[in-house]
N, C-alpha and C positions, 0 to 999 in steps of 0.2 A: 398334253404331253403324256407319254407312256413309258414307264420304267421297264427296260428290257433286261435289267440285271447287269452284272459285270461284263465289260467288253471281252469278247472271245475271238473276234476277227475284225480286221480293218485293212482295206486296200490289198487284199491278198495275203496278208500276214496273220498267222494264227497266234493268239495270246494265251498263255497258260500261267496261272498264278498259284503260288503256294503261300498264302497269307500267314500260315502258322510259322513257317521258316523264313518268311520275308524274301521270297525268291520270285522272279518273273522270267519267263522265256518267250522269245520271239522266233518263229520259224515260218518258212515258205514251202513246206513239204508239198502241199496240195498244188500250189502254183507251179513248182518245178515238175511235178507229175504231168501236169497239163502241157507244159512246154516240151517235155520229152516225148509225149504222145503226138504232139502237133508235128514234130520233125522226125518222127519215126525212130526215135532213139531210146524208147522205153525198154527194149530188149538188148541194148548195147552192152558190151563188156566194160565194167567200171575200171577207171584208173585211179592212181593214188595222188597225183599232182596235177594242177590245172594247166601247166605249161612245161613241156619237156624241153630238154637241151637241144634236141636235134631239129627243132623248128626255128629257122632263121628267117624271120619275115622282113621283107624289104620290097621296094617298088620294082625290083628286077623280076619278081614273080607275077606282076600284073600282066594280064593277057594283052597281047599286041595285035594279033590277027583278028579279022572279023569272025572267023569260025570260033575261036576261043571266046570272044566277047559274046557271041550269040549263044554258046553253050552255057556260059555262066549267068546269062540273063534269066534263065529258067531256074536258077538256084535261089531259094529264099534267104540269101545271105543277110540282107538289112533287117529282115523280120527276126532272124535268129539272134543277131547281135543285139537288137533292141530288147528282145525278151531276156537275154543274159544281163543286159545293162540294168533292167529293173530289179532283178534279183540281186545284183551286185550293190546297188544303191541302198536297198532296204535292209538286208540281213546277211550278205555274203561278201565281206571285205576280202576274203581269201581269193577271190577270183578277179579283184580289181585290176591287177596288173595284166593278166591275160586278156580280159575284156578291153582294156585300154589298147593293147596291141592290135587286136583284130579290128577295132573301131577306126583305125587310121586309114583303112583301105575300103571304106564303104562305097566310094565312087567308082572303083574299078577293081573289084576283088578277083583273085585267081583261085585255082584249085587248092594251092597250098594254104591259103587263108581259110578256105572252107574246111579243110582237114583239121585246122586248128580249132575252129568253131565246134566241130563235132567232138574233138578231144575234150573241150571244156564241158560239153554236155555229158560226156562219159564220166568226167570227174564229178559232176552234179549227181549223176546216177549212183555213184558209189558213196556220196556224202549227202544224200537227200534228207537225212534226219538230222542234219547239223542245225544247232540252234544257237542264238545268242542268249546268254544267261546273265541276268542281273541279280544282285543281292548276295548275301552271305559274306560280304566284306564291307569295310567302311566306305561311305559315300565320298570317295576322293577322286578328283579329276587329275589325270596324268596324261602326258603326251609323249609320243615316240616319233622320231623322224629318220629318214634315210634317203640316200640318193645313189643312183647307178650311173657312174661316169660314162658319158658318150654311149648310152645304151641304144639309141636309135641309129640303125645302120645307114640310113639315108642322110639325115641332117646332122648326125653326130651330137645331137642334143642329149642332155642327161635326163633321167627320169627322177621326178621328185615323189616322195611318198611320206605321208604322216597319218597317224591314227591316234585317237584319243579314247580313253577308257574312263568310265565312271561307274562306281559300285561293282566293279569286276567285269563289266562288258563294254564292247566298243559302242561309242555313240556318234563318232564322226571319223571319216577316213577319206583319203584322197590319193590318187595315183595318176599323174599326168606328166607330159613333157614339159621341161623348163622353157621359158620364152627366149633364152639366149644360149649360145654355146659356151659352156664352162671350159676354162683352160686348165683346170686342175680339179682333183677330188675335193680339195679344201673349199674351192669356190662353189662347187655343186652342193656340198653339204651346208655351206654358209647360206646359199639362196634358199634352200628348203627350210632351214631354221627360221628364216625371216617370214616365209609363207606360213609356216606352222605357228609362229608367234602371233600372227593376226588371228588365226582361228582360236588360239588359246584365249585371247582377250575377249573375244566374242562369247565363247562358252563361259568364261569366268563371269562376265556381266549377266548372261542369261541365268546362271545358277543363283547369282546374288539376288536377282529379282524374286526368287522363290525363298530367300532367306538362308540359302546354303552358302557358307563360307568356310574357308580353310586357311591354315596358317601360311602356307606357300604353295605356289603353283609351279610344278616342275615339267620341263620338257626334256626328254632324254635323246641324246645324240651320241652316235658311236665314233665321231671324228674329233680327236683331241685338238687338231690344228684349227678346225672350224670353231671350237669353243674358245681357243686362245684368240682368234681373230675377232670374235664377238666381244671380248673384254678389252682388247687393245685398240685404241682409237688412232694409233700412229699409221701412216701410210707406208707401205713397203713396195718395192719394185715389182713384186709378183702379184700384188693385190690392188694396186692403185687404179686399175682399170674397171674394178667392179662397180656396178651402177650404184648411185647414191641411195636409191630407194631400198636397197638391201641392207644398208648401214643403220636402218631404223631400228634393227634388233638391238643395237648397242644402247640406244637411248632407253628402250624398254627395260633392259637389264640394269642400267644405271638408276632407274626410278624403282627398281625391285618389284616390277609388275609380274615378273616371271623369272625362273631360273633355268639356265641350260645345264644339264647334268650328264656326266659321262656314263655310258653304258657299254658293255661288251657287245660286239657285233653279233655273236651267237645268241644273245639274249634279247635282241631287238625285234619286236613283232613287226616293225615297219619293213623288215627285209622282204616279206612276201608281197609288198606293194611296189617293189622296184626291180625285182630280178627273179630268175628262176632259182628255187631253193629245193633242197632235198626233202624227201618225205619226212624225216625226223625233225628237220628244222621247220618245216611247215606245220607239224603238229605242235611244236613248241610255240610258234607264233600264234596259232589258233587258240591255244590254251590261254596265253596271256591276254588275248583279245576277248576272252570269255565265250569261245565257241566250242560246244561240246555236243556229242552225238546223243540223240534221244533214243537210247537203247531200250527204254520201257515201252515206247510206241504210243504212250498216252500222255506225253508231256512230262512225265516224272523222270527227270534226268539222273542218270547214274554218274554224278559229277564228283565223286570222291577223289578224282585225279586233279581237281582244281588246285593250282599252287596257292598256298595261303600267303598273305602279305607279310606275316611275321617270320616266315621261313624262307623267303625268297629274297635273293640279293638285289633284285631290280627295285624293290620298293623300300623306301627309307622311312 
């Protein structure tokens, strides 16, 4: 065997360490540059958000005539979405919602969908130096959940989103449609809380294998009614139809394996995983998720804007 020194790159991700300050950064700047060059977007005008309000994606935009289908067959839609998906899975939770939207129409994409894919590429162009930063804070695992009621225009299913942070940076995130149609915002938030609870228990056991334990494990939710439903085992007329599998979260809380904690909607980083947010809200979500711009160009992040856990109302 040959010692090649500390890891600097793996699977298209650049690794930068600052052992003196106990910091670590992950970025995909070079990968994103190759993706932009591949789809001729390296000179495109940058935008500030990954998904604008005026894009309303639905099946009505799918091409119906042979001419439209033939025209879109020459567009590398699937390749572009696949490239975006890899960046989203590795280091870019901020584009998870937008990539999830465009990936629903891979079988028959229209021009409107391709315009949204190019918009995401323009967003990556403007945030190409964005990195995930770990360290500088206590090694605490925390979760955040959110749901967008009836966000899908075709099926009217809600969008679930959750994100987990450890040592100041995001380590796990998800944005996807729920498997059933929720009849209320409470039900949608309750469903995502159950799904996020399963991820919390897995991460909890994973960290404990390394000897990392903490006093309590918190999952933040911005719906007070969903929190009340998770603590009250009584059946109500408006909630008795909810699938039994989602009531599993009640048992987990009774056994004190995790806690659901109220958080203000404006301070919830999971917002960017379920809906279109403003630029200011997006920046707040990215900061809480540990995403900062590499302004130094060499991996030394100017992260003085990182919110400290002692001065932020989100962290107890």
